[in-house]
C-alpha positions as CSV (number, residue, x, y, z in Angstrom):
1,X,-22.1,14.5,-32.9
2,X,-19.2,13.4,-35.2
3,X,-16.7,15.6,-33.4
4,X,-17.2,14.1,-30.2
5,X,-16.2,10.5,-31.9
6,X,-12.7,11.5,-32.8
7,X,-12.2,13.1,-29.5
8,X,-13.5,10.1,-27.8
9,X,-11.3,7.8,-29.8
10,X,-8.3,9.9,-28.8
11,X,-9.1,9.8,-25.2
12,X,-9.3,5.8,-25.4
13,X,-6.3,5.6,-27.2
14,X,-4.5,7.8,-24.5
15,X,-5.9,5.6,-21.6
16,X,-4.9,2.5,-23.3
17,X,-1.3,3.7,-23.9
18,X,-1.3,4.7,-20.1
19,X,-2.5,1.3,-19.0
20,X,0.3,-0.4,-21.1
21,X,2.8,1.6,-19.3
22,X,1.7,0.7,-15.8
23,X,4.4,-1.6,-13.7
24,X,3.1,-5.1,-13.0
25,X,2.9,-6.0,-9.5
26,X,5.9,-7.7,-7.9
27,X,6.1,-11.5,-8.0
28,X,5.4,-11.7,-4.2
29,X,2.2,-9.8,-4.3
30,X,0.9,-11.8,-7.3
31,X,2.0,-15.0,-5.4
32,X,0.3,-13.8,-2.2
33,X,-2.8,-12.9,-4.0
34,X,-3.2,-16.1,-5.7
35,X,-2.4,-18.1,-2.5
36,X,-4.9,-16.0,-0.2
37,X,-7.8,-16.4,-2.4
38,X,-7.2,-20.2,-2.6
39,X,-9.5,-22.1,0.1
40,X,-6.8,-24.8,0.2
41,X,-3.9,-22.8,1.1
42,X,-2.2,-23.3,4.5
43,X,-0.9,-20.6,6.5
44,X,2.6,-22.1,6.4
45,X,2.7,-21.3,2.5
46,X,1.8,-17.9,3.1
47,X,4.3,-17.4,6.0
48,X,7.1,-18.7,3.7
49,X,6.5,-16.1,0.9
50,X,6.2,-13.3,3.5
51,X,9.6,-14.1,5.0
52,X,11.2,-14.2,1.6
53,X,10.8,-10.4,1.6
54,X,12.5,-8.7,4.5
55,X,10.6,-5.1,4.1
56,X,7.0,-6.9,4.0
57,X,7.7,-8.9,6.9
58,X,8.7,-5.9,8.8
59,X,5.7,-4.1,7.9
60,X,3.2,-6.8,8.6
61,X,4.9,-7.4,12.0
62,X,4.3,-3.5,12.5
63,X,0.9,-3.6,11.3
64,X,0.1,-6.6,13.8
65,X,1.8,-4.6,16.6
66,X,-0.4,-1.6,15.9
67,X,-3.6,-3.6,15.5
68,X,-3.6,-4.4,19.3
69,X,-4.4,-8.0,19.2
70,X,-3.6,-8.7,22.7
71,X,-0.3,-10.1,22.1
72,X,3.1,-9.6,23.9
73,X,5.9,-7.8,21.8
74,X,8.3,-10.8,21.9
75,X,5.1,-13.2,20.7
76,X,4.8,-11.0,17.6
77,X,5.9,-13.4,14.7
78,X,4.6,-13.7,11.1
79,X,3.3,-17.1,11.8
80,X,1.2,-15.4,14.4
81,X,0.3,-12.4,12.3
82,X,-1.1,-14.4,9.5
83,X,-3.2,-16.5,11.5
84,X,-4.5,-13.7,13.8
85,X,-4.8,-11.2,11.0
86,X,-6.4,-13.7,8.3
87,X,-5.8,-14.2,4.7
88,X,-8.2,-11.2,3.9
89,X,-6.2,-8.6,5.9
90,X,-2.9,-10.1,4.8
91,X,-3.9,-10.0,1.2
92,X,-5.0,-6.3,1.5
93,X,-1.9,-5.5,3.3
94,X,0.5,-6.9,0.8
95,X,-1.3,-5.2,-1.8
96,X,-1.4,-1.8,-0.4
97,X,2.1,-1.9,0.8
98,X,3.5,-3.1,-2.9
99,X,1.4,-0.4,-4.5
100,X,2.7,2.1,-2.1
101,X,6.4,0.9,-2.6
102,X,5.9,1.1,-6.6
103,X,4.0,4.6,-6.8
104,X,3.9,5.9,-3.2
105,X,7.7,7.2,-2.8
106,X,7.9,9.4,-6.1
107,X,8.6,12.9,-4.8
108,X,8.5,11.8,-0.9
109,X,11.5,11.7,1.5
110,X,12.5,8.2,3.0
111,X,9.8,8.4,5.7
112,X,7.0,8.7,3.2
113,X,6.2,12.5,3.8
114,X,6.7,15.1,0.9
115,X,10.3,15.9,0.3
116,X,9.9,19.4,0.5
117,X,6.9,20.9,2.6
118,X,4.4,23.1,0.4
119,X,5.4,26.8,0.5
120,X,2.8,29.2,1.5
121,X,2.6,32.7,-0.3
122,X,1.7,34.4,2.7
123,X,2.3,33.2,6.4
124,X,-0.9,32.2,8.4
125,X,-2.8,35.4,9.9
126,X,-1.9,35.9,13.4
127,X,-4.8,35.8,15.7
128,X,-5.1,38.4,18.3
129,X,-6.1,37.6,21.7
130,X,-9.8,38.2,22.6
131,X,-10.6,40.9,24.7
132,X,-13.7,40.8,26.7
């Protein structure tokens, strides 16, 4: 039983070192997280912060267009997206987008797919046509 304690202590120490090395969320995400959990926040405050980040603005507009909210393309604005999607969806989207920006592009190409496709040791087997 005593052997498990030093092993456990080493594991805990390793985990704590890894936690300390994690990057912090960007200021935009931190600010939006605080605003969207406050009941006294106005949509215009959230819109102002989103507009300050061009990539975030583009991604939220894209998300809104794909959500099929019944709005025309030319009527798709950040103001409308914040109101139509709501604070919960905006908060979740911002956190997802920023975490992916921080971690998701490692080893990936510009389109988010692996930079090099996985290699196969052997090609997939060919299927022969069925004979009836």
